[in-house]
N, C-alpha and C positions, 0 to 999 in steps of 0.2 A: 324665381319667386323669392322674396325676402322673408325673414323670420316672422315679421308681423303678419304677412299674408298667410303664411303657413299656420301660425297659431290661431289666427282668426277662423280658420277652417275647423279647428278642433273644438274650441269653446271660447267664451269670453275670458275665462281665467282670471287669475289674480296677478297683478304686476308686482314684482319683487325687484328692488333696486340693484342688488348685487354689489360687488366690490368697487370702490372708487379710488383705490390706492395705485400708486405707481408700481410698475412691475417688481422692482427690488423689494418694496414694502409688502407686496402681495406674497412674494416668495417667503419673506420673513414671517408673515402671518401663518402661512401654511406650515412652515417648519416649527413655529412656536406651538401650535395646537396639535400637529401630527408629525412629530420628529421622525426622521428616517423613513417617511412614507413618500412614495413616488407621487409627484403632483403634475397637474396639467392646467395651465391658465387658458381660459376660453372666453370668447366674446360672442355676442349675437346668439344667445342660448335660450332654451326654454326647459323648464322642468315639466315632464309629462307624467301626471298622476294616472296610473293605469286603473281602468274600470274593471275590477275583478269580482268574482263571486265570493261569497263568504268562505266556502271551502278553499278556494284559491288563495284568498287573503291569509287564511290560517296556515296554509302550506308555505307561503312566502315568509310570514312572520315567524313561523317555527324555525326557519333557517336564519333568523335574525337579520332579515332584509326588510325593506319597505317597498311597496308596490309603486315605485317611481323611478324614472331614469332621466338623464339629461341628453338633449340633442343640441349640439352647438355647431354653428356654421363656420366659426373661425377659431382655430387653435393659435394661441399666441406663443406659448412655450411649453414644451413637454420635458420634464426632468430626465426621462429615460430615452428620449429621442425616438419614441415610437411613432409620433406624429410630427409632421413638419409645420412650421408657421404657415397659416393660411388653409391648412387642411380642415375638414369637418370631422366631428366625432359624435358617436352615440354611445353612451355608457351602458354598462350592465345595471342591474337593479341596485338601488342605493342601500347603504347601511345607515347613514345619517345625513341631515342637512342642518348645519349650525352657522352661527355668526352672520346670517343673511347672505352668505356667499360661498360657504364651504360645503360642497356635496361630496360625500365619501362613498366609495364603492369598496368592495373587498380588496381591490388591488391598487386603487388610485384615489387621490384627493383632487377634486376638480375645484379650482378657484374660478368663480363665476363673475366676470366683469360686467358692471352696469353699462359701461361704455369703454371702448378701447382706449387705454392710456397713451 
C-alpha cells in the first residue's frame, strides 16, 4: 500500500507541501533552526494527529508535547545513522511543527520532503 492509500483510510486530512529543497539545503535549514540537533530527512510522510480525550491531551501538553507523530515510508538521510536510506520510520510524539516541513520530537528533527529531491 502506498502512503496515499494509507492516509485515505484514516481521513481526508489536510495536504501540506513539505520541503522542496535539495538535500544539502535541507540539512542547512535543519542546522540553522535547530543547531546541534540530530536530524532525519524523510519522504512519503504523513503527520498523524491523534484523537485523544481532554484528559489525555492535558497529560500530553503538560509534558510539552503535541498529540501528533510522523509516519514516513522513506528515510533519505539520518544524521546519527539510526535509519538507513529507504527505511521507514514512525516518530514519537512531537514537540513542534514549523516552517511547513520541520517536525521536532524530543530527540530528533524530521525534515519532511514534499517530494524526494
